CHARMM-style PDB file with segment names, atoms N, HN, CA, C and O in Angstrom:
ATOM      1  N   UNK     1     -49.604 103.480  33.350  1.00  0.00      PROA
ATOM      2  CA  UNK     1     -48.647 102.914  32.408  1.00  0.00      PROA
ATOM      3  C   UNK     1     -47.261 103.129  32.961  1.00  0.00      PROA
ATOM      4  O   UNK     1     -46.917 104.231  33.388  1.00  0.00      PROA
ATOM      5  N   UNK     2     -46.480 102.098  32.955  1.00  0.00      PROA
ATOM      6  HN  UNK     2     -46.759 101.202  32.609  1.00  0.00      PROA
ATOM      7  CA  UNK     2     -45.116 102.149  33.506  1.00  0.00      PROA
ATOM      8  C   UNK     2     -44.239 103.100  32.699  1.00  0.00      PROA
ATOM      9  O   UNK     2     -43.242 103.597  33.224  1.00  0.00      PROA
ATOM     10  N   UNK     3     -44.575 103.363  31.461  1.00  0.00      PROA
ATOM     11  HN  UNK     3     -45.384 102.959  31.035  1.00  0.00      PROA
ATOM     12  CA  UNK     3     -43.743 104.272  30.652  1.00  0.00      PROA
ATOM     13  C   UNK     3     -43.627 105.655  31.245  1.00  0.00      PROA
ATOM     14  O   UNK     3     -42.572 106.282  31.154  1.00  0.00      PROA
ATOM     15  N   UNK     4     -44.715 106.150  31.864  1.00  0.00      PROA
ATOM     16  HN  UNK     4     -45.572 105.640  31.938  1.00  0.00      PROA
ATOM     17  CA  UNK     4     -44.683 107.498  32.427  1.00  0.00      PROA
ATOM     18  C   UNK     4     -43.677 107.543  33.598  1.00  0.00      PROA
ATOM     19  O   UNK     4     -42.874 108.471  33.692  1.00  0.00      PROA
ATOM     20  N   UNK     5     -43.726 106.566  34.460  1.00  0.00      PROA
ATOM     21  HN  UNK     5     -44.378 105.812  34.384  1.00  0.00      PROA
ATOM     22  CA  UNK     5     -42.803 106.580  35.591  1.00  0.00      PROA
ATOM     23  C   UNK     5     -41.363 106.405  35.108  1.00  0.00      PROA
ATOM     24  O   UNK     5     -40.445 107.001  35.673  1.00  0.00      PROA
ATOM     25  N   UNK     6     -41.162 105.610  34.089  1.00  0.00      PROA
ATOM     26  HN  UNK     6     -41.907 105.126  33.631  1.00  0.00      PROA
ATOM     27  CA  UNK     6     -39.820 105.413  33.547  1.00  0.00      PROA
ATOM     28  C   UNK     6     -39.280 106.693  32.930  1.00  0.00      PROA
ATOM     29  O   UNK     6     -38.102 107.009  33.098  1.00  0.00      PROA
ATOM     30  N   UNK     7     -40.097 107.412  32.241  1.00  0.00      PROA
ATOM     31  HN  UNK     7     -41.053 107.155  32.105  1.00  0.00      PROA
ATOM     32  CA  UNK     7     -39.633 108.675  31.634  1.00  0.00      PROA
ATOM     33  C   UNK     7     -39.264 109.673  32.752  1.00  0.00      PROA
ATOM     34  O   UNK     7     -38.293 110.417  32.617  1.00  0.00      PROA
ATOM     35  N   UNK     8     -40.033 109.690  33.847  1.00  0.00      PROA
ATOM     36  HN  UNK     8     -40.822 109.086  33.957  1.00  0.00      PROA
ATOM     37  CA  UNK     8     -39.742 110.590  34.970  1.00  0.00      PROA
ATOM     38  C   UNK     8     -38.384 110.349  35.570  1.00  0.00      PROA
ATOM     39  O   UNK     8     -37.811 111.269  36.153  1.00  0.00      PROA
ATOM     40  N   UNK     9     -37.835 109.145  35.455  1.00  0.00      PROA
ATOM     41  HN  UNK     9     -38.300 108.397  34.981  1.00  0.00      PROA
ATOM     42  CA  UNK     9     -36.517 108.852  36.041  1.00  0.00      PROA
ATOM     43  C   UNK     9     -35.439 109.163  35.057  1.00  0.00      PROA
ATOM     44  O   UNK     9     -34.270 108.998  35.407  1.00  0.00      PROA
ATOM     45  N   UNK    10     -35.730 109.615  33.810  1.00  0.00      PROA
ATOM     46  HN  UNK    10     -36.679 109.749  33.526  1.00  0.00      PROA
ATOM     47  CA  UNK    10     -34.720 110.002  32.880  1.00  0.00      PROA
ATOM     48  C   UNK    10     -34.342 108.980  31.858  1.00  0.00      PROA
ATOM     49  O   UNK    10     -33.435 109.220  31.061  1.00  0.00      PROA
ATOM     50  N   UNK    11     -35.029 107.795  31.844  1.00  0.00      PROA
ATOM     51  HN  UNK    11     -35.766 107.600  32.492  1.00  0.00      PROA
ATOM     52  CA  UNK    11     -34.715 106.781  30.870  1.00  0.00      PROA
ATOM     53  C   UNK    11     -35.482 106.992  29.578  1.00  0.00      PROA
ATOM     54  O   UNK    11     -36.527 107.644  29.563  1.00  0.00      PROA
ATOM     55  N   UNK    12     -34.953 106.431  28.484  1.00  0.00      PROA
ATOM     56  HN  UNK    12     -34.105 105.901  28.496  1.00  0.00      PROA
ATOM     57  CA  UNK    12     -35.656 106.477  27.184  1.00  0.00      PROA
ATOM     58  C   UNK    12     -36.709 105.321  27.235  1.00  0.00      PROA
ATOM     59  O   UNK    12     -36.516 104.308  27.907  1.00  0.00      PROA
ATOM     60  N   UNK    13     -37.752 105.514  26.541  1.00  0.00      PROA
ATOM     61  HN  UNK    13     -37.909 106.337  25.995  1.00  0.00      PROA
ATOM     62  CA  UNK    13     -38.860 104.523  26.470  1.00  0.00      PROA
ATOM     63  C   UNK    13     -39.174 104.270  24.999  1.00  0.00      PROA
ATOM     64  O   UNK    13     -39.319 105.191  24.195  1.00  0.00      PROA
ATOM     65  N   UNK    14     -39.268 103.020  24.695  1.00  0.00      PROA
ATOM     66  HN  UNK    14     -39.151 102.272  25.348  1.00  0.00      PROA
ATOM     67  CA  UNK    14     -39.771 102.600  23.390  1.00  0.00      PROA
ATOM     68  C   UNK    14     -41.066 101.787  23.609  1.00  0.00      PROA
ATOM     69  O   UNK    14     -41.044 100.701  24.190  1.00  0.00      PROA
ATOM     70  N   UNK    15     -42.137 102.317  23.151  1.00  0.00      PROA
ATOM     71  HN  UNK    15     -42.155 103.199  22.679  1.00  0.00      PROA
ATOM     72  CA  UNK    15     -43.441 101.688  23.291  1.00  0.00      PROA
ATOM     73  C   UNK    15     -43.714 100.988  21.951  1.00  0.00      PROA
ATOM     74  O   UNK    15     -43.785 101.642  20.911  1.00  0.00      PROA
ATOM     75  N   UNK    16     -43.861  99.692  21.981  1.00  0.00      PROA
ATOM     76  HN  UNK    16     -43.803  99.161  22.826  1.00  0.00      PROA
ATOM     77  CA  UNK    16     -44.017  98.925  20.743  1.00  0.00      PROA
ATOM     78  C   UNK    16     -45.198  97.995  20.896  1.00  0.00      PROA
ATOM     79  O   UNK    16     -45.495  97.532  21.997  1.00  0.00      PROA
ATOM     80  N   UNK    17     -45.871  97.719  19.798  1.00  0.00      PROA
ATOM     81  HN  UNK    17     -45.630  98.095  18.903  1.00  0.00      PROA
ATOM     82  CA  UNK    17     -46.913  96.756  19.809  1.00  0.00      PROA
ATOM     83  C   UNK    17     -48.227  97.329  19.306  1.00  0.00      PROA
ATOM     84  O   UNK    17     -48.318  98.466  18.843  1.00  0.00      PROA
ATOM     85  N   UNK    18     -49.222  96.493  19.421  1.00  0.00      PROA
ATOM     86  HN  UNK    18     -49.149  95.569  19.797  1.00  0.00      PROA
ATOM     87  CA  UNK    18     -50.583  96.875  19.001  1.00  0.00      PROA
ATOM     88  C   UNK    18     -51.190  97.719  20.174  1.00  0.00      PROA
ATOM     89  O   UNK    18     -51.304  97.253  21.307  1.00  0.00      PROA
ATOM     90  N   UNK    19     -51.558  98.944  19.847  1.00  0.00      PROA
ATOM     91  HN  UNK    19     -51.465  99.323  18.926  1.00  0.00      PROA
ATOM     92  CA  UNK    19     -52.046  99.861  20.896  1.00  0.00      PROA
ATOM     93  C   UNK    19     -53.473 100.191  20.536  1.00  0.00      PROA
ATOM     94  O   UNK    19     -53.685 100.888  19.543  1.00  0.00      PROA
ATOM     95  N   UNK    20     -54.424  99.757  21.245  1.00  0.00      PROA
ATOM     96  HN  UNK    20     -54.252  99.191  22.051  1.00  0.00      PROA
ATOM     97  CA  UNK    20     -55.843  99.985  20.946  1.00  0.00      PROA
ATOM     98  C   UNK    20     -56.303 101.369  21.534  1.00  0.00      PROA
ATOM     99  O   UNK    20     -56.136 101.663  22.718  1.00  0.00      PROA
ATOM    100  N   UNK    21     -56.874 102.160  20.647  1.00  0.00      PROA
ATOM    101  HN  UNK    21     -57.010 101.921  19.686  1.00  0.00      PROA
ATOM    102  CA  UNK    21     -57.312 103.493  20.993  1.00  0.00      PROA
ATOM    103  C   UNK    21     -58.361 103.460  22.145  1.00  0.00      PROA
ATOM    104  O   UNK    21     -58.377 104.340  23.005  1.00  0.00      PROA
ATOM    105  N   UNK    22     -59.242 102.409  22.135  1.00  0.00      PROA
ATOM    106  HN  UNK    22     -59.229 101.693  21.436  1.00  0.00      PROA
ATOM    107  CA  UNK    22     -60.278 102.347  23.172  1.00  0.00      PROA
ATOM    108  C   UNK    22     -59.621 102.243  24.576  1.00  0.00      PROA
ATOM    109  O   UNK    22     -60.151 102.776  25.551  1.00  0.00      PROA
ATOM    110  N   UNK    23     -58.509 101.580  24.659  1.00  0.00      PROA
ATOM    111  HN  UNK    23     -58.078 101.148  23.867  1.00  0.00      PROA
ATOM    112  CA  UNK    23     -57.848 101.347  25.924  1.00  0.00      PROA
ATOM    113  C   UNK    23     -56.804 102.439  26.198  1.00  0.00      PROA
ATOM    114  O   UNK    23     -56.755 102.942  27.321  1.00  0.00      PROA
ATOM    115  N   UNK    24     -55.976 102.823  25.236  1.00  0.00      PROA
ATOM    116  HN  UNK    24     -56.016 102.415  24.324  1.00  0.00      PROA
ATOM    117  CA  UNK    24     -54.892 103.722  25.466  1.00  0.00      PROA
ATOM    118  C   UNK    24     -55.123 105.134  24.884  1.00  0.00      PROA
ATOM    119  O   UNK    24     -54.210 105.959  24.842  1.00  0.00      PROA
ATOM    120  N   UNK    25     -56.337 105.381  24.448  1.00  0.00      PROA
ATOM    121  HN  UNK    25     -57.078 104.712  24.482  1.00  0.00      PROA
ATOM    122  CA  UNK    25     -56.593 106.651  23.732  1.00  0.00      PROA
ATOM    123  C   UNK    25     -56.253 107.879  24.542  1.00  0.00      PROA
ATOM    124  O   UNK    25     -55.834 108.879  23.959  1.00  0.00      PROA
ATOM    125  N   UNK    26     -56.408 107.861  25.847  1.00  0.00      PROA
ATOM    126  HN  UNK    26     -56.749 107.049  26.320  1.00  0.00      PROA
ATOM    127  CA  UNK    26     -56.088 109.025  26.667  1.00  0.00      PROA
ATOM    128  C   UNK    26     -54.645 108.968  27.198  1.00  0.00      PROA
ATOM    129  O   UNK    26     -54.017 110.000  27.432  1.00  0.00      PROA
ATOM    130  N   UNK    27     -54.135 107.743  27.381  1.00  0.00      PROA
ATOM    131  HN  UNK    27     -54.645 106.904  27.191  1.00  0.00      PROA
ATOM    132  CA  UNK    27     -52.850 107.609  28.041  1.00  0.00      PROA
ATOM    133  C   UNK    27     -51.690 108.011  27.127  1.00  0.00      PROA
ATOM    134  O   UNK    27     -50.748 108.651  27.595  1.00  0.00      PROA
ATOM    135  N   UNK    28     -51.728 107.658  25.849  1.00  0.00      PROA
ATOM    136  HN  UNK    28     -52.492 107.137  25.469  1.00  0.00      PROA
ATOM    137  CA  UNK    28     -50.601 107.948  24.952  1.00  0.00      PROA
ATOM    138  C   UNK    28     -50.433 109.468  24.776  1.00  0.00      PROA
ATOM    139  O   UNK    28     -49.303 109.949  24.857  1.00  0.00      PROA
ATOM    140  N   UNK    29     -51.515 110.255  24.536  1.00  0.00      PROA
ATOM    141  HN  UNK    29     -52.433 109.865  24.470  1.00  0.00      PROA
ATOM    142  CA  UNK    29     -51.324 111.716  24.466  1.00  0.00      PROA
ATOM    143  C   UNK    29     -50.756 112.280  25.821  1.00  0.00      PROA
ATOM    144  O   UNK    29     -49.944 113.205  25.823  1.00  0.00      PROA
ATOM    145  N   UNK    30     -51.193 111.715  26.915  1.00  0.00      PROA
ATOM    146  HN  UNK    30     -51.853 110.964  26.912  1.00  0.00      PROA
ATOM    147  CA  UNK    30     -50.674 112.129  28.233  1.00  0.00      PROA
ATOM    148  C   UNK    30     -49.154 111.840  28.297  1.00  0.00      PROA
ATOM    149  O   UNK    30     -48.357 112.671  28.730  1.00  0.00      PROA
ATOM    150  N   UNK    31     -48.803 110.648  27.854  1.00  0.00      PROA
ATOM    151  HN  UNK    31     -49.451 109.972  27.502  1.00  0.00      PROA
ATOM    152  CA  UNK    31     -47.371 110.308  27.831  1.00  0.00      PROA
ATOM    153  C   UNK    31     -46.561 111.283  27.015  1.00  0.00      PROA
ATOM    154  O   UNK    31     -45.480 111.714  27.415  1.00  0.00      PROA
ATOM    155  N   UNK    32     -47.100 111.618  25.873  1.00  0.00      PROA
ATOM    156  HN  UNK    32     -47.978 111.267  25.547  1.00  0.00      PROA
ATOM    157  CA  UNK    32     -46.397 112.545  24.958  1.00  0.00      PROA
ATOM    158  C   UNK    32     -46.312 113.969  25.578  1.00  0.00      PROA
ATOM    159  O   UNK    32     -45.293 114.649  25.452  1.00  0.00      PROA
ATOM    160  N   UNK    33     -47.395 114.394  26.242  1.00  0.00      PROA
ATOM    161  HN  UNK    33     -48.223 113.842  26.344  1.00  0.00      PROA
ATOM    162  CA  UNK    33     -47.418 115.736  26.810  1.00  0.00      PROA
ATOM    163  C   UNK    33     -46.481 115.817  28.022  1.00  0.00      PROA
ATOM    164  O   UNK    33     -45.808 116.831  28.209  1.00  0.00      PROA
ATOM    165  N   UNK    34     -46.430 114.783  28.831  1.00  0.00      PROA
ATOM    166  HN  UNK    34     -46.976 113.959  28.679  1.00  0.00      PROA
ATOM    167  CA  UNK    34     -45.664 114.867  30.071  1.00  0.00      PROA
ATOM    168  C   UNK    34     -44.187 114.543  29.876  1.00  0.00      PROA
ATOM    169  O   UNK    34     -43.392 114.724  30.798  1.00  0.00      PROA
ATOM    170  N   UNK    35     -43.820 114.084  28.736  1.00  0.00      PROA
ATOM    171  HN  UNK    35     -44.466 113.936  27.986  1.00  0.00      PROA
ATOM    172  CA  UNK    35     -42.405 113.790  28.440  1.00  0.00      PROA
ATOM    173  C   UNK    35     -41.602 115.094  28.380  1.00  0.00      PROA
ATOM    174  O   UNK    35     -41.960 116.014  27.645  1.00  0.00      PROA
ATOM    175  N   UNK    36     -40.538 115.165  29.142  1.00  0.00      PROA
ATOM    176  HN  UNK    36     -40.247 114.417  29.739  1.00  0.00      PROA
ATOM    177  CA  UNK    36     -39.766 116.413  29.128  1.00  0.00      PROA
ATOM    178  C   UNK    36     -38.782 116.451  27.945  1.00  0.00      PROA
ATOM    179  O   UNK    36     -38.255 117.511  27.609  1.00  0.00      PROA
ATOM    180  N   UNK    37     -38.544 115.314  27.330  1.00  0.00      PROA
ATOM    181  HN  UNK    37     -38.972 114.452  27.603  1.00  0.00      PROA
ATOM    182  CA  UNK    37     -37.624 115.280  26.190  1.00  0.00      PROA
ATOM    183  C   UNK    37     -38.351 115.251  24.850  1.00  0.00      PROA
ATOM    184  O   UNK    37     -39.497 115.688  24.747  1.00  0.00      PROA
ATOM    185  N   UNK    38     -37.683 114.737  23.836  1.00  0.00      PROA
ATOM    186  HN  UNK    38     -36.752 114.382  23.919  1.00  0.00      PROA
ATOM    187  CA  UNK    38     -38.261 114.615  22.544  1.00  0.00      PROA
ATOM    188  C   UNK    38     -39.232 113.409  22.495  1.00  0.00      PROA
ATOM    189  O   UNK    38     -39.007 112.398  23.159  1.00  0.00      PROA
ATOM    190  N   UNK    39     -40.268 113.530  21.731  1.00  0.00      PROA
ATOM    191  HN  UNK    39     -40.451 114.351  21.191  1.00  0.00      PROA
ATOM    192  CA  UNK    39     -41.216 112.419  21.525  1.00  0.00      PROA
ATOM    193  C   UNK    39     -41.366 112.194  20.038  1.00  0.00      PROA
ATOM    194  O   UNK    39     -41.560 113.127  19.258  1.00  0.00      PROA
ATOM    195  N   UNK    40     -41.272 110.943  19.672  1.00  0.00      PROA
ATOM    196  HN  UNK    40     -41.115 110.185  20.305  1.00  0.00      PROA
ATOM    197  CA  UNK    40     -41.522 110.561  18.265  1.00  0.00      PROA
ATOM    198  C   UNK    40     -42.515 109.451  18.260  1.00  0.00      PROA
ATOM    199  O   UNK    40     -42.461 108.574  19.121  1.00  0.00      PROA
ATOM    200  N   UNK    41     -43.444 109.453  17.299  1.00  0.00      PROA
ATOM    201  HN  UNK    41     -43.488 110.165  16.598  1.00  0.00      PROA
ATOM    202  CA  UNK    41     -44.419 108.411  17.179  1.00  0.00      PROA
ATOM    203  C   UNK    41     -44.474 107.973  15.754  1.00  0.00      PROA
ATOM    204  O   UNK    41     -44.487 108.800  14.842  1.00  0.00      PROA
ATOM    205  N   UNK    42     -44.506 106.648  15.542  1.00  0.00      PROA
ATOM    206  HN  UNK    42     -44.495 105.976  16.283  1.00  0.00      PROA
ATOM    207  CA  UNK    42     -44.519 106.112  14.189  1.00  0.00      PROA
ATOM    208  C   UNK    42     -45.647 105.072  14.099  1.00  0.00      PROA
ATOM    209  O   UNK    42     -45.973 104.392  15.072  1.00  0.00      PROA
ATOM    210  N   UNK    43     -46.194 104.983  12.964  1.00  0.00      PROA
ATOM    211  HN  UNK    43     -45.929 105.535  12.174  1.00  0.00      PROA
ATOM    212  CA  UNK    43     -47.255 104.072  12.680  1.00  0.00      PROA
ATOM    213  C   UNK    43     -46.901 103.253  11.452  1.00  0.00      PROA
ATOM    214  O   UNK    43     -46.569 103.816  10.409  1.00  0.00      PROA
ATOM    215  N   UNK    44     -46.963 101.965  11.557  1.00  0.00      PROA
ATOM    216  HN  UNK    44     -47.232 101.507  12.404  1.00  0.00      PROA
ATOM    217  CA  UNK    44     -46.689 101.143  10.442  1.00  0.00      PROA
ATOM    218  C   UNK    44     -47.902 100.247  10.146  1.00  0.00      PROA
ATOM    219  O   UNK    44     -48.330  99.457  10.988  1.00  0.00      PROA
ATOM    220  N   UNK    45     -48.430 100.390   8.950  1.00  0.00      PROA
ATOM    221  HN  UNK    45     -48.082 101.032   8.266  1.00  0.00      PROA
ATOM    222  CA  UNK    45     -49.559  99.591   8.577  1.00  0.00      PROA
ATOM    223  C   UNK    45     -48.998  98.387   7.742  1.00  0.00      PROA
ATOM    224  O   UNK    45     -48.294  98.564   6.748  1.00  0.00      PROA
ATOM    225  N   UNK    46     -49.347  97.190   8.199  1.00  0.00      PROA
ATOM    226  HN  UNK    46     -49.919  97.047   9.007  1.00  0.00      PROA
ATOM    227  CA  UNK    46     -48.990  95.975   7.396  1.00  0.00      PROA
ATOM    228  C   UNK    46     -50.285  95.215   7.233  1.00  0.00      PROA
ATOM    229  O   UNK    46     -50.955  94.885   8.212  1.00  0.00      PROA
ATOM    230  N   UNK    47     -50.632  94.941   5.995  1.00  0.00      PROA
ATOM    231  HN  UNK    47     -50.088  95.209   5.200  1.00  0.00      PROA
ATOM    232  CA  UNK    47     -51.882  94.238   5.720  1.00  0.00      PROA
ATOM    233  C   UNK    47     -51.889  92.833   6.357  1.00  0.00      PROA
ATOM    234  O   UNK    47     -50.833  92.298   6.692  1.00  0.00      PROA
ATOM    235  N   UNK    48     -53.057  92.257   6.515  1.00  0.00      PROA
ATOM    236  HN  UNK    48     -53.916  92.692   6.242  1.00  0.00      PROA
ATOM    237  CA  UNK    48     -53.150  90.925   7.066  1.00  0.00      PROA
ATOM    238  C   UNK    48     -52.466  89.932   6.200  1.00  0.00      PROA
ATOM    239  O   UNK    48     -51.778  89.043   6.700  1.00  0.00      PROA
ATOM    240  N   UNK    49     -52.636  90.054   4.873  1.00  0.00      PROA
ATOM    241  HN  UNK    49     -53.195  90.777   4.466  1.00  0.00      PROA
ATOM    242  CA  UNK    49     -51.980  89.155   3.945  1.00  0.00      PROA
ATOM    243  C   UNK    49     -50.447  89.216   4.049  1.00  0.00      PROA
ATOM    244  O   UNK    49     -49.777  88.184   4.010  1.00  0.00      PROA
ATOM    245  N   UNK    50     -49.908  90.417   4.180  1.00  0.00      PROA
ATOM    246  HN  UNK    50     -50.452  91.256   4.212  1.00  0.00      PROA
ATOM    247  CA  UNK    50     -48.477  90.551   4.363  1.00  0.00      PROA
ATOM    248  C   UNK    50     -47.992  90.023   5.686  1.00  0.00      PROA
ATOM    249  O   UNK    50     -46.914  89.435   5.769  1.00  0.00      PROA
ATOM    250  N   UNK    51     -48.795  90.232   6.741  1.00  0.00      PROA
ATOM    251  HN  UNK    51     -49.671  90.710   6.673  1.00  0.00      PROA
ATOM    252  CA  UNK    51     -48.514  89.660   8.066  1.00  0.00      PROA
ATOM    253  C   UNK    51     -48.355  88.113   7.988  1.00  0.00      PROA
ATOM    254  O   UNK    51     -47.404  87.536   8.514  1.00  0.00      PROA
ATOM    255  N   UNK    52     -49.309  87.497   7.323  1.00  0.00      PROA
ATOM    256  HN  UNK    52     -50.082  87.966   6.895  1.00  0.00      PROA
ATOM    257  CA  UNK    52     -49.269  86.057   7.196  1.00  0.00      PROA
ATOM    258  C   UNK    52     -48.039  85.614   6.380  1.00  0.00      PROA
ATOM    259  O   UNK    52     -47.399  84.620   6.726  1.00  0.00      PROA
ATOM    260  N   UNK    53     -47.712  86.325   5.327  1.00  0.00      PROA
ATOM    261  HN  UNK    53     -48.231  87.133   5.047  1.00  0.00      PROA
ATOM    262  CA  UNK    53     -46.515  85.996   4.530  1.00  0.00      PROA
ATOM    263  C   UNK    53     -45.229  86.149   5.370  1.00  0.00      PROA
ATOM    264  O   UNK    53     -44.323  85.321   5.270  1.00  0.00      PROA
ATOM    265  N   UNK    54     -45.156  87.184   6.176  1.00  0.00      PROA
ATOM    266  HN  UNK    54     -45.891  87.856   6.257  1.00  0.00      PROA
ATOM    267  CA  UNK    54     -43.966  87.363   7.018  1.00  0.00      PROA
ATOM    268  C   UNK    54     -43.833  86.282   8.088  1.00  0.00      PROA
ATOM    269  O   UNK    54     -42.736  85.814   8.392  1.00  0.00      PROA
ATOM    270  N   UNK    55     -44.968  85.901   8.643  1.00  0.00      PROA
ATOM    271  HN  UNK    55     -45.860  86.281   8.396  1.00  0.00      PROA
ATOM    272  CA  UNK    55     -44.925  84.860   9.700  1.00  0.00      PROA
ATOM    273  C   UNK    55     -44.596  83.485   9.051  1.00  0.00      PROA
ATOM    274  O   UNK    55     -43.983  82.644   9.708  1.00  0.00      PROA
ATOM    275  N   UNK    56     -44.973  83.253   7.837  1.00  0.00      PROA
ATOM    276  HN  UNK    56     -45.471  83.936   7.303  1.00  0.00      PROA
ATOM    277  CA  UNK    56     -44.665  82.011   7.173  1.00  0.00      PROA
ATOM    278  C   UNK    56     -43.156  81.848   6.924  1.00  0.00      PROA
ATOM    279  O   UNK    56     -42.677  80.726   6.763  1.00  0.00      PROA
ATOM    280  N   UNK    57     -42.417  82.947   6.893  1.00  0.00      PROA
ATOM    281  HN  UNK    57     -42.806  83.859   7.024  1.00  0.00      PROA
ATOM    282  CA  UNK    57     -40.973  82.873   6.656  1.00  0.00      PROA
ATOM    283  C   UNK    57     -40.187  82.525   7.984  1.00  0.00      PROA
ATOM    284  O   UNK    57     -39.000  82.201   7.932  1.00  0.00      PROA
ATOM    285  N   UNK    58     -40.855  82.599   9.125  1.00  0.00      PROA
ATOM    286  HN  UNK    58     -41.819  82.862   9.167  1.00  0.00      PROA
ATOM    287  CA  UNK    58     -40.157  82.276  10.380  1.00  0.00      PROA
ATOM    288  C   UNK    58     -39.792  80.817  10.403  1.00  0.00      PROA
ATOM    289  O   UNK    58     -40.519  79.997   9.844  1.00  0.00      PROA
ATOM    290  N   UNK    59     -38.652  80.451  11.051  1.00  0.00      PROA
ATOM    291  HN  UNK    59     -38.060  81.118  11.506  1.00  0.00      PROA
ATOM    292  CA  UNK    59     -38.327  79.015  11.150  1.00  0.00      PROA
ATOM    293  C   UNK    59     -39.397  78.222  11.896  1.00  0.00      PROA
ATOM    294  O   UNK    59     -39.700  77.101  11.487  1.00  0.00      PROA
ATOM    295  N   UNK    60     -39.976  78.747  12.961  1.00  0.00      PROA
ATOM    296  HN  UNK    60     -39.729  79.658  13.292  1.00  0.00      PROA
ATOM    297  CA  UNK    60     -41.112  78.179  13.635  1.00  0.00      PROA
ATOM    298  C   UNK    60     -42.220  79.242  13.598  1.00  0.00      PROA
ATOM    299  O   UNK    60     -42.179  80.200  14.370  1.00  0.00      PROA
ATOM    300  N   UNK    61     -43.178  79.085  12.734  1.00  0.00      PROA
ATOM    301  HN  UNK    61     -43.211  78.306  12.107  1.00  0.00      PROA
ATOM    302  CA  UNK    61     -44.189  80.176  12.603  1.00  0.00      PROA
ATOM    303  C   UNK    61     -44.853  80.656  13.825  1.00  0.00      PROA
ATOM    304  O   UNK    61     -45.001  81.864  14.011  1.00  0.00      PROA
ATOM    305  N   UNK    62     -45.274  79.744  14.696  1.00  0.00      PROA
ATOM    306  HN  UNK    62     -45.154  78.763  14.545  1.00  0.00      PROA
ATOM    307  CA  UNK    62     -46.021  80.152  15.889  1.00  0.00      PROA
ATOM    308  C   UNK    62     -45.467  79.418  17.078  1.00  0.00      PROA
ATOM    309  O   UNK    62     -45.504  78.189  17.125  1.00  0.00      PROA
ATOM    310  N   UNK    63     -44.934  80.180  18.076  1.00  0.00      PROA
ATOM    311  HN  UNK    63     -44.904  81.179  18.038  1.00  0.00      PROA
ATOM    312  CA  UNK    63     -44.461  79.499  19.250  1.00  0.00      PROA
ATOM    313  C   UNK    63     -45.652  78.832  19.995  1.00  0.00      PROA
ATOM    314  O   UNK    63     -46.729  79.419  20.104  1.00  0.00      PROA
ATOM    315  N   UNK    64     -45.444  77.655  20.479  1.00  0.00      PROA
ATOM    316  HN  UNK    64     -44.569  77.179  20.390  1.00  0.00      PROA
ATOM    317  CA  UNK    64     -46.507  76.940  21.177  1.00  0.00      PROA
ATOM    318  C   UNK    64     -46.047  76.680  22.607  1.00  0.00      PROA
ATOM    319  O   UNK    64     -44.899  76.315  22.860  1.00  0.00      PROA
ATOM    320  N   UNK    65     -46.990  76.882  23.536  1.00  0.00      PROA
ATOM    321  HN  UNK    65     -47.923  77.179  23.330  1.00  0.00      PROA
ATOM    322  CA  UNK    65     -46.668  76.542  24.940  1.00  0.00      PROA
ATOM    323  C   UNK    65     -46.892  75.047  25.138  1.00  0.00      PROA
ATOM    324  O   UNK    65     -47.527  74.394  24.310  1.00  0.00      PROA
ATOM    325  N   UNK    66     -46.392  74.532  26.192  1.00  0.00      PROA
ATOM    326  HN  UNK    66     -45.876  75.063  26.864  1.00  0.00      PROA
ATOM    327  CA  UNK    66     -46.406  73.099  26.458  1.00  0.00      PROA
ATOM    328  C   UNK    66     -47.833  72.555  26.538  1.00  0.00      PROA
ATOM    329  O   UNK    66     -48.089  71.440  26.083  1.00  0.00      PROA
ATOM    330  N   UNK    67     -48.763  73.320  27.106  1.00  0.00      PROA
ATOM    331  HN  UNK    67     -48.555  74.226  27.476  1.00  0.00      PROA
ATOM    332  CA  UNK    67     -50.130  72.754  27.246  1.00  0.00      PROA
ATOM    333  C   UNK    67     -50.898  72.567  25.943  1.00  0.00      PROA
ATOM    334  O   UNK    67     -51.862  71.803  25.889  1.00  0.00      PROA
ATOM    335  N   UNK    68     -50.468  73.269  24.890  1.00  0.00      PROA
ATOM    336  HN  UNK    68     -49.686  73.889  24.934  1.00  0.00      PROA
ATOM    337  CA  UNK    68     -51.156  73.140  23.599  1.00  0.00      PROA
ATOM    338  C   UNK    68     -50.581  72.100  22.697  1.00  0.00      PROA
ATOM    339  O   UNK    68     -51.082  71.907  21.589  1.00  0.00      PROA
ATOM    340  N   UNK    69     -49.518  71.399  23.136  1.00  0.00      PROA
ATOM    341  HN  UNK    69     -49.111  71.555  24.036  1.00  0.00      PROA
ATOM    342  CA  UNK    69     -48.918  70.366  22.304  1.00  0.00      PROA
ATOM    343  C   UNK    69     -49.399  68.965  22.738  1.00  0.00      PROA
ATOM    344  O   UNK    69     -48.660  68.188  23.342  1.00  0.00      PROA
ATOM    345  N   UNK    70     -50.644  68.690  22.408  1.00  0.00      PROA
ATOM    346  HN  UNK    70     -51.244  69.321  21.918  1.00  0.00      PROA
ATOM    347  CA  UNK    70     -51.201  67.372  22.793  1.00  0.00      PROA
ATOM    348  C   UNK    70     -51.432  66.512  21.586  1.00  0.00      PROA
ATOM    349  OT1 UNK    70     -51.893  65.378  21.716  1.00  0.00      PROA
TER     350      UNK     70
END
C-alpha cells in the first residue's frame, strides 16, 4: 500500500473509501502500527437508502464514460 511509503517520508495520509476487510484486513492495522505519528480512524455508516437519496441530489447523479453513452 502506497500509504506506508508515504508516511515514511513524513507526509500526512488520508485513506478514504470503501475498505474491504478481506483485502485490507492485515494492511490497515500494519499501517496504524508503523505510523510514527498520530493515527485516527473513523467509520461512517450510511444506509443504502440514504446513499441513493444523496446521489439523487447531485446535478449529474452518475458520471458516464464515453463508451456507455450509446
